[in-house]
C-alpha positions in Angstrom: 0.0 -0.2 0.1 1.2 3.6 -0.5 0.1 6.6 1.0 -0.2 10.6 -0.3 -2.0 13.6 0.6 -5.7 14.6 -1.3 -7.1 17.8 -1.3 -5.8 19.9 2.4 -7.6 17.7 4.7 -7.2 14.0 3.5 -5.1 11.2 3.1 -5.3 7.9 0.6 -4.0 5.0 1.5 -3.8 3.1 -2.0 -3.9 -0.5 -3.5 -4.7 -2.2 -6.2 -6.1 -5.6 -7.4 -5.6 -6.9 -10.8 -8.8 -8.4 -12.3 -8.2 -10.4 -15.6 -10.3 -9.1 -18.5 -11.2 -5.8 -16.7 -7.7 -4.1 -15.2 -6.3 -3.2 -12.1 -8.9 -1.8 -9.6 -7.9 0.9 -7.1 -8.6 -0.1 -3.4 -8.7 2.7 -1.2 -9.1 3.7 2.5 -8.7 6.8 3.7 -8.0 8.9 6.9 -10.3 12.3 7.1 -7.7 14.5 9.6 -10.4 16.3 11.4 -10.3 17.2 15.0 -11.8 13.6 15.7 -9.8 11.7 13.1 -12.0 9.5 10.8 -10.6 6.2 8.9 -12.8 5.8 5.9 -12.5 1.7 5.0 -10.0 -0.7 6.1 -8.6 -2.0 2.8 -8.6 -5.4 1.0 -9.3 -8.7 2.8 -6.1 -10.7 1.7 -3.4 -11.8 4.1 -0.5 -9.7 2.3 -2.0 -6.6 3.3 -1.0 -5.2 6.4 -3.4 -2.4 6.5 -2.6 -1.3 10.0 1.1 -0.7 9.4 0.2 1.4 6.5 -2.2 3.5 8.6 0.6 4.0 11.6 2.9 5.8 9.1 -0.4 8.5 8.6 -1.8 8.4 12.0 -1.3 6.7 15.3 -4.1 4.2 15.4 -4.8 5.2 18.9 -6.0 8.7 18.0 -8.6 7.2 15.3 -12.1 8.1 17.0 -14.0 7.0 14.2 -14.2 4.0 11.3 -16.5 4.9 8.7 -17.1 1.5 6.9 -18.8 2.7 3.7 -20.3 -0.7 3.3 -19.3 -4.3 4.6 -18.0 -6.0 1.3 -14.3 -7.7 1.9 -12.4 -5.1 0.0 -13.5 -2.4 2.4 -13.1 -4.3 5.9 -9.4 -6.1 5.6 -8.1 -3.7 8.7 -11.3 -3.3 10.4 -10.7 -6.0 13.6 -6.7 -5.1 14.0 -7.8 -1.5 14.1 -10.6 -1.8 16.5 -7.9 -3.2 18.7 -5.3 -0.6 18.3 -7.9 2.3 18.5 -9.8 1.6 21.9 -11.6 5.0 21.6 -12.4 4.4 17.9 -16.2 3.6 17.2 -17.4 2.1 13.8 -20.0 3.9 11.5 -22.3 1.7 9.7 -26.1 0.8 9.2 -28.2 -1.5 10.9 -27.7 -3.8 7.7 -24.2 -3.1 7.7 -23.7 -4.3 11.3 -25.8 -7.4 10.3 -24.0 -8.4 7.2 -20.9 -8.3 9.5 -22.1 -10.4 11.9 -22.1 -13.3 9.6 -18.4 -13.4 9.7 -17.6 -12.1 12.8 -19.8 -9.5 15.1 -19.0 -6.4 15.6 -18.9 -5.0 19.0 -22.4 -3.4 19.4 -20.8 -1.1 22.1 -18.7 0.4 19.7 -21.1 0.3 16.9 -22.7 3.9 16.0 -25.3 3.4 13.3 -25.9 6.3 10.5 -28.4 6.6 7.6 -28.5 8.8 4.4 -29.6 11.9 5.6 -28.0 11.9 8.9 -24.9 14.0 10.2 -22.1 13.5 12.4 -20.4 15.9 14.1 -16.4 15.2 14.5 -15.3 18.4 16.4 -14.1 20.8 13.9 -16.8 19.9 10.9 -20.2 18.0 10.3 -20.3 15.0 8.0 -23.4 14.6 6.1 -24.3 11.1 5.3 -25.5 10.1 1.9 -26.8 7.0 -0.2 -24.5 7.4 -3.6 -26.4 7.1 -6.7 -24.4 3.6 -7.6 -23.8 1.0 -5.2 -23.5 -2.8 -4.7 -24.4 -3.4 -1.2 -27.3 -2.3 0.4 -25.5 -0.8 3.6 -23.9 1.6 1.2 -23.4 5.2 3.0 -20.8 7.5 1.5 -20.5 11.2 3.2 -19.7 14.7 2.0 -17.3 17.1 4.3 -18.7 20.7 3.4 -15.4 22.1 5.5 -13.0 20.6 2.8 -15.5 20.5 -0.1 -15.1 16.3 -0.4 -17.4 13.7 -1.3 -16.3 10.2 0.0 -18.3 8.4 -2.7 -17.7 4.7 -1.8 -17.9 2.5 -5.0 -19.4 5.3 -6.9 -17.4 6.5 -10.0 -15.0 3.5 -9.6 -12.9 2.9 -12.8 -10.6 -0.1 -13.6 -7.0 1.5 -14.8 -4.8 0.0 -17.6 -1.9 -0.3 -15.2 -1.2 -0.7 -11.4 0.9 2.6 -11.6 -2.4 4.3 -12.5 -4.4 2.8 -10.1 -2.3 3.9 -7.4 -1.8 7.1 -8.8 -2.4 10.9 -6.8 -5.0 12.0 -9.2 -7.0 10.7 -11.9 -6.7 13.5 -14.4 -3.5 11.4 -15.4 -6.1 9.4 -17.3 -7.3 10.8 -20.7 -10.9 11.9 -20.1 -12.5 9.6 -23.2 -10.7 6.7 -21.6 -12.0 7.4 -17.6 -15.5 7.7 -19.1 -15.4 4.2 -20.5 -13.7 2.6 -17.9 -16.5 4.2 -15.4 -19.3 3.4 -17.5 -17.5 -0.6 -17.3 -17.4 -0.4 -13.7 -20.6 1.0 -13.0 -22.2 -1.9 -15.4 -20.4 -4.4 -13.4 -20.9 -3.0 -9.9 -24.4 -1.8 -10.2 -26.4 -4.1 -12.7 -29.4 -3.0 -11.2 -29.1 0.3 -13.1 -30.5 -1.2 -16.4 -33.8 -2.4 -15.0 -34.7 0.7 -12.5 -36.9 3.5 -13.5 -34.4 6.0 -15.4 -36.0 9.2 -14.4 -35.9 8.0 -10.3 -32.1 6.7 -10.9 -31.4 10.2 -12.4 -33.2 12.1 -9.5 -30.4 10.4 -6.9 -27.5 12.0 -9.1 -29.2 15.4 -8.4 -27.9 15.9 -4.9 -24.6 15.3 -5.9 -24.6 18.1 -8.7 -25.8 20.2 -6.0 -23.4 19.0 -3.5 -20.5 20.3 -6.3 -17.6 18.7 -4.8 -14.2 19.9 -5.1 -12.8 16.7 -4.5 -14.2 13.0 -5.1 -12.3 10.0 -2.9 -13.8 6.9 -4.2 -12.7 3.4 -2.9 -12.0 2.6 -6.5 -11.0 5.2 -8.3 -7.5 7.8 -7.8 -8.7 10.7 -6.1 -10.7 13.3 -8.4 -10.1 17.0 -8.4 -12.1 19.4 -10.4 -13.9 16.5 -12.2 -17.4 16.0 -10.3 -19.1 17.7 -13.3 -18.1 15.4 -16.2 -18.0 12.0 -13.7 -21.4 12.8 -13.0 -22.5 13.1 -16.9 -20.8 9.8 -17.0 -22.7 7.9 -14.3 -26.1 9.9 -15.5 -25.3 7.7 -19.0 -25.1 4.1 -17.1 -28.6 3.2 -18.0 -27.9 3.5 -21.7 -24.5 1.4 -21.6 -24.2 -1.9 -22.7 -24.8 -4.4 -19.8 -21.7 -6.1 -18.7 -21.7 -10.1 -19.4 -19.0 -11.9 -17.8 -16.8 -14.4 -19.1 -18.0 -18.0 -19.8 -16.2 -21.2 -18.5 -15.0 -21.5 -22.1 -13.4 -17.9 -21.4 -12.2 -18.9 -18.0 -10.2 -21.9 -19.4 -8.5 -19.8 -22.1 -7.5 -17.3 -19.4 -6.1 -20.2 -17.2 -4.5 -21.6 -20.1 -2.6 -18.4 -20.8 -1.2 -18.5 -17.3 0.4 -21.5 -17.7 4.3 -21.4 -18.6 5.6 -22.7 -21.7 6.4 -25.8 -21.9 10.0 -26.7 -23.2 
């Protein structure tokens, strides 16, 4: 994992995961350096990732007050329980459904849970965070938030995009990607991650995008995208186009076997 600053008040803990046939998926966690520090998501649930050690290069885990779990998928929860052990004052922000989903693997200590629903707010000392449901999501417990002090939107999976290389996946800013390539990658990600978007009422869906236009964030921090500064408008245009994009159809068994054959070393 790498770390770098994003905007005035946030640090990115960046990682990525290669998905054959798709690309390199950024997997970010974040630290919001508010007076009551907030960690947003906790990285991949893979044994070779040392989330806590990486976090410790940014902030003393004992100082963390809040862990905002944008949703309880395994690519967001890798370091959660290690962090809870190292951060005795921290509480996990999630939803009732999120806490329930987590309990199917390892129950959260309920005295350290704080339930927050879209539309509610959280005071973290020097600012108020406003929770919202992103327009695109793959888990019913998904809740992002907006920090109006730094004009930063923490969007969970919404706006994600696979990158063509690991270097771009952990880049400091997605502005390094040509605009057309970024649009295509975001459309692909949206159809993979939120396939329901093709069957819902389009007008109802578009209505969920409007609050983010009103929000007008200067910086978007997405779990699956390098930081995006000054790109909220074009990215919102892209996700408005998702219902008309071609649905994603994954590889079948024959394609899988071809992929596996490609991984095999050449025989002497």
